[in-house]
Kinemage of the C-alpha trace (Angstrom):
@kinemage 1
@onewidth
@group {chain A} dominant
@subgroup {mainchain}
@vectorlist {calphas} color= white
{ca met a 1} P 0.000 0.000 0.000
{ca asn a 2} L 1.426 3.378 -1.055
{ca met a 3} L 1.268 5.765 1.898
{ca lys a 4} L 1.234 9.412 0.809
{ca leu a 5} L 2.891 10.786 3.966
{ca lys a 6} L 5.348 8.032 4.858
{ca asn a 7} L 8.411 9.294 6.791
{ca lys a 8} L 6.909 12.791 7.120
{ca val a 9} L 6.544 14.614 10.458
{ca ala a 10} L 3.406 16.699 10.984
{ca ile a 11} L 2.246 19.135 13.653
{ca val a 12} L -1.538 19.577 13.775
{ca thr a 13} L -2.870 22.261 16.116
{ca gly a 14} L -6.392 21.948 17.467
{ca ser a 15} L -6.279 18.208 16.857
{ca ser a 16} L -7.825 16.986 20.099
{ca arg a 17} L -11.285 17.020 18.496
{ca gly a 18} L -13.337 17.955 15.435
{ca ile a 19} L -11.684 18.658 12.096
{ca gly a 20} L -8.190 18.630 13.595
{ca phe a 21} L -8.660 15.163 15.070
{ca ser a 22} L -9.858 13.862 11.688
{ca ile a 23} L -6.801 15.422 10.010
{ca ala a 24} L -4.408 13.844 12.518
{ca lys a 25} L -6.047 10.445 12.073
{ca ala a 26} L -5.895 10.710 8.269
{ca phe a 27} L -2.203 11.678 8.433
{ca val a 28} L -1.475 8.646 10.627
{ca lys a 29} L -3.307 6.412 8.153
{ca glu a 30} L -1.043 7.787 5.402
{ca gly a 31} L 2.106 6.978 7.396
{ca ala a 32} L 3.029 10.307 9.030
{ca ser a 33} L 4.424 10.812 12.515
{ca val a 34} L 2.072 13.314 14.129
{ca val a 35} L 2.181 15.798 16.988
{ca ile a 36} L -1.323 16.008 18.484
{ca cys a 37} L -1.856 19.513 19.870
{ca gly a 38} L -4.637 20.541 22.212
{ca ser a 39} L -5.142 23.650 24.292
{ca arg a 40} L -4.593 21.414 27.343
{ca gln a 41} L -2.198 18.509 27.810
{ca ser a 42} L -5.057 16.317 29.051
{ca ser a 43} L -7.115 16.794 25.876
{ca ala a 44} L -4.053 16.109 23.680
{ca asp a 45} L -3.309 12.921 25.659
{ca lys a 46} L -6.902 11.747 25.320
{ca ala a 47} L -6.871 12.267 21.545
{ca lys a 48} L -3.552 10.412 21.280
{ca glu a 49} L -4.961 7.408 23.135
{ca lys a 50} L -8.052 7.439 20.929
{ca ile a 51} L -5.955 7.294 17.763
{ca leu a 52} L -3.688 4.592 19.234
{ca ser a 53} L -6.750 2.451 19.951
{ca glu a 54} L -7.425 2.425 16.194
{ca tyr a 55} L -3.813 2.579 14.961
{ca pro a 56} L -1.650 0.862 17.630
{ca asp a 57} L 1.572 1.399 15.652
{ca ala a 58} L 1.023 5.157 15.208
{ca asp a 59} L 4.061 7.324 15.961
{ca leu a 60} L 2.548 10.141 18.028
{ca leu a 61} L 3.490 12.920 20.398
{ca ala a 62} L 0.818 14.719 22.455
{ca ile a 63} L 1.520 18.308 23.496
{ca gly a 64} L -0.677 20.897 25.166
{ca val a 65} L 0.061 24.290 23.650
{ca asn a 66} L -1.371 27.788 23.802
{ca val a 67} L -0.931 28.956 20.202
{ca thr a 68} L -0.862 32.603 21.314
{ca asp a 69} L 2.192 32.017 23.527
{ca thr a 70} L 5.492 32.302 21.633
{ca asn a 71} L 7.458 30.465 24.343
{ca glu a 72} L 5.088 27.499 24.254
{ca ile a 73} L 5.349 27.379 20.461
{ca val a 74} L 9.157 27.437 20.658
{ca asn a 75} L 8.979 24.521 23.123
{ca leu a 76} L 6.611 22.640 20.796
{ca val a 77} L 9.051 23.048 17.901
{ca ser a 78} L 11.969 22.002 20.090
{ca glu a 79} L 10.219 18.855 21.363
{ca thr a 80} L 9.251 17.866 17.825
{ca val a 81} L 12.749 18.350 16.428
{ca asn a 82} L 14.282 16.520 19.407
{ca arg a 83} L 12.000 13.566 18.724
{ca trp a 84} L 12.237 13.324 14.932
{ca gly a 85} L 14.862 15.794 13.756
{ca arg a 86} L 12.587 17.555 11.278
{ca ile a 87} L 9.159 19.075 10.598
{ca asp a 88} L 7.612 18.495 7.177
{ca ile a 89} L 3.997 19.559 7.691
{ca leu a 90} L 2.244 22.185 9.790
{ca val a 91} L -1.536 22.376 10.000
{ca asn a 92} L -2.802 25.547 11.685
{ca asn a 93} L -6.239 24.316 12.686
{ca ala a 94} L -6.683 25.562 16.266
{ca gly a 95} L -9.407 28.153 16.412
{ca val a 96} L -12.398 29.576 18.216
{ca thr a 97} L -15.632 30.955 16.835
{ca ser a 98} L -17.840 33.773 17.986
{ca ala a 99} L -21.440 34.759 17.307
{ca gln a 100} L -22.090 38.247 18.686
{ca arg a 101} L -23.659 41.481 17.538
{ca ile a 102} L -20.973 44.080 16.958
{ca phe a 103} L -22.751 46.386 19.457
{ca asp a 104} L -22.276 43.806 22.197
{ca met a 105} L -18.693 42.869 21.388
{ca thr a 106} L -16.010 44.143 23.767
{ca asp a 107} L -12.434 44.915 22.786
{ca glu a 108} L -11.418 41.713 24.553
{ca asp a 109} L -14.036 39.623 22.701
{ca phe a 110} L -12.679 40.757 19.343
{ca thr a 111} L -9.009 40.555 20.274
{ca ser a 112} L -9.248 37.070 21.780
{ca val a 113} L -10.615 35.611 18.536
{ca ile a 114} L -7.980 37.365 16.408
{ca asp a 115} L -5.210 36.255 18.796
{ca ile a 116} L -6.075 32.565 18.523
{ca asn a 117} L -7.290 32.380 14.918
{ca leu a 118} L -4.802 34.697 13.203
{ca thr a 119} L -1.921 35.758 15.449
{ca gly a 120} L -1.461 32.148 16.582
{ca pro a 121} L -0.993 30.790 13.031
{ca phe a 122} L 1.369 33.679 12.251
{ca lys a 123} L 3.535 32.749 15.243
{ca met a 124} L 3.433 29.041 14.361
{ca ile a 125} L 4.500 29.743 10.779
{ca arg a 126} L 7.260 32.111 11.894
{ca glu a 127} L 8.830 29.572 14.258
{ca ile a 128} L 8.303 26.408 12.215
{ca ser a 129} L 9.438 27.874 8.899
{ca lys a 130} L 12.862 28.399 10.520
{ca val a 131} L 13.115 24.601 10.706
{ca met a 132} L 11.330 23.880 7.421
{ca met a 133} L 13.550 26.190 5.365
{ca lys a 134} L 16.337 23.586 5.551
{ca thr a 135} L 14.292 20.801 3.976
{ca gly a 136} L 11.131 22.385 2.546
{ca gly a 137} L 7.638 21.550 3.711
{ca ser a 138} L 3.923 22.150 3.551
{ca ile a 139} L 1.936 24.574 5.716
{ca ile a 140} L -1.846 24.299 5.684
{ca asn a 141} L -4.123 26.837 7.357
{ca thr a 142} L -7.780 26.303 8.182
{ca ser a 143} L -9.851 29.137 6.757
{ca ser a 144} L -13.651 29.223 6.435
{ca met a 145} L -16.456 29.987 4.038
{ca val a 146} L -16.931 33.280 5.953
{ca gly a 147} L -13.377 34.197 4.972
{ca thr a 148} L -14.767 34.693 1.459
{ca tyr a 149} L -18.014 36.584 1.970
{ca gly a 150} L -18.277 37.508 5.662
{ca gly a 151} L -20.854 36.442 8.191
{ca lys a 152} L -23.630 38.187 10.084
{ca met a 153} L -22.827 38.369 13.817
{ca gln a 154} L -19.371 36.955 13.035
{ca thr a 155} L -17.313 40.136 12.842
{ca ala a 156} L -14.320 38.764 14.755
{ca tyr a 157} L -14.400 35.234 13.332
{ca ser a 158} L -14.887 36.389 9.764
{ca ser a 159} L -12.139 39.008 10.088
{ca ser a 160} L -9.747 36.359 11.396
{ca lys a 161} L -10.472 34.071 8.434
{ca phe a 162} L -10.085 36.859 5.861
{ca gly a 163} L -6.763 37.422 7.623
{ca ile a 164} L -5.871 33.729 7.316
{ca asn a 165} L -6.387 33.949 3.551
{ca gly a 166} L -4.052 36.944 3.373
{ca leu a 167} L -1.503 35.237 5.615
{ca thr a 168} L -1.641 32.150 3.392
{ca lys a 169} L -1.052 34.030 0.158
{ca ser a 170} L 1.648 36.325 1.564
{ca cys a 171} L 3.584 33.495 3.207
{ca ala a 172} L 3.319 31.438 -0.006
{ca lys a 173} L 5.062 34.254 -1.873
{ca glu a 174} L 7.727 34.743 0.788
{ca leu a 175} L 8.507 31.121 1.647
{ca gly a 176} L 8.347 29.585 -1.820
{ca gln a 177} L 12.076 30.200 -2.306
{ca tyr a 178} L 12.693 27.676 0.491
{ca asn a 179} L 10.390 25.088 -1.106
{ca ile a 180} L 7.821 25.715 1.611
{ca arg a 181} L 4.290 25.596 0.222
{ca val a 182} L 1.508 27.462 2.048
{ca asn a 183} L -2.158 26.726 1.334
{ca ala a 184} L -5.495 26.789 3.135
{ca val a 185} L -8.675 24.748 3.339
{ca ala a 186} L -11.960 26.637 3.723
{ca pro a 187} L -14.691 24.415 5.207
{ca gly a 188} L -18.397 25.161 4.994
{ca ala a 189} L -20.893 23.861 7.561
{ca val a 190} L -19.334 20.959 9.472
{ca ala a 191} L -20.835 18.826 12.243
{ca thr a 192} L -18.327 19.536 15.027
{ca asp a 193} L -18.703 20.168 18.759
{ca met a 194} L -17.673 23.791 18.225
{ca ala a 195} L -20.371 24.261 15.581
{ca ala a 196} L -22.985 22.680 17.839
{ca gln a 197} L -22.053 25.035 20.685
{ca asn a 198} L -22.228 28.167 18.553
{ca thr a 199} L -24.897 27.452 15.935
{ca asp a 200} L -28.529 26.713 16.720
{ca glu a 201} L -30.592 24.168 14.811
{ca arg a 202} L -32.380 26.826 12.770
{ca met a 203} L -29.086 28.254 11.525
{ca met a 204} L -27.759 24.792 10.648
{ca gln a 205} L -30.940 24.130 8.666
{ca phe a 206} L -30.467 27.448 6.868
{ca leu a 207} L -26.847 26.618 5.999
{ca thr a 208} L -27.934 23.198 4.801
{ca ser a 209} L -30.516 24.796 2.522
{ca leu a 210} L -27.804 27.023 0.993
{ca thr a 211} L -25.479 24.063 0.346
{ca pro a 212} L -25.964 22.425 -3.077
{ca leu a 213} L -25.135 19.006 -1.610
{ca gly a 214} L -27.978 19.553 0.859
{ca arg a 215} L -26.251 18.600 4.103
{ca val a 216} L -23.473 19.494 6.519
{ca ala a 217} L -20.109 17.749 6.343
{ca asp a 218} L -18.687 15.129 8.659
{ca pro a 219} L -15.193 16.205 9.832
{ca asp a 220} L -13.662 13.131 8.152
{ca glu a 221} L -14.859 14.446 4.774
{ca leu a 222} L -12.464 17.391 5.031
{ca ala a 223} L -9.342 15.386 5.852
{ca gly a 224} L -8.633 14.350 2.255
{ca ala a 225} L -7.985 17.948 1.200
{ca tyr a 226} L -5.388 18.300 3.959
{ca val a 227} L -3.740 15.006 2.956
{ca tyr a 228} L -3.510 16.245 -0.628
{ca leu a 229} L -1.949 19.567 0.391
{ca ala a 230} L 0.444 17.841 2.814
{ca ser a 231} L 1.619 15.283 0.265
{ca asp a 232} L 3.882 15.436 -2.765
{ca asp a 233} L 0.737 15.181 -4.926
{ca ser a 234} L 0.451 18.964 -4.460
{ca ser a 235} L 4.145 19.713 -5.035
{ca phe a 236} L 3.333 22.616 -7.406
{ca thr a 237} L 0.394 24.012 -5.409
{ca thr a 238} L 0.898 27.036 -3.185
{ca gly a 239} L -1.054 30.148 -2.208
{ca thr a 240} L -4.336 28.338 -2.843
{ca ile a 241} L -7.492 28.290 -0.729
{ca ile a 242} L -9.430 25.081 -1.367
{ca asn a 243} L -13.142 25.306 -0.604
{ca val a 244} L -14.483 22.086 0.923
{ca asp a 245} L -17.974 23.360 1.595
{ca gly a 246} L -20.482 21.319 -0.382
{ca gly a 247} L -20.718 24.154 -2.916
{ca ile a 248} L -21.999 26.848 -0.529
{ca val a 249} L -19.425 29.321 -1.930
{ca ile a 250} L -19.607 29.268 -5.721
């Protein structure tokens, strides 16, 4: 069986649940060594054990990391390099959402979303590209359908995802000379815990009605796009945002 990510080392932030967990599992299936990152060590450990129960031979490291903290990111990079000697793939998937009227949003509400969803990926790319520039690599950011057309009551979240698209394209131009490719995946409506906590049933029904495929996605349905962008199959693809949204943005 030809594994697309054999001998590659991947860091996946926000991989203790949801889309990130599906990405980590798909990478393991394709032969990668994977760093499972959660906001807490306990959640990262739990996700690691869950993957090991399905793939007992998986080569995993579980690390709790605050993606807004430069020192913690530096430690994450150091632990990964100490373990495997390289980093081939970075997936910036950690994120939070927000559904608030702009009138009700405090400075802190807005800043906290931007810090995690945009400043965090910037810091991750800055630190990890220092390692990747020696061997090349693939960086994949998680964007969103609202990073294309905005979202009512999603001022902070939408702004962060527009920012992710700009970060993706700018870093692709800057890091291409080191054979580092930078792309993004923009999901539509996905059945995750985070979506369930922030989107009521009426809104999910509305999003479903707008989606040509007529349903929301399972997180596992997004993982293939990340595998493609992480693998050598996409060796001449950079600066691209791939919509995996059932056709909601056309």
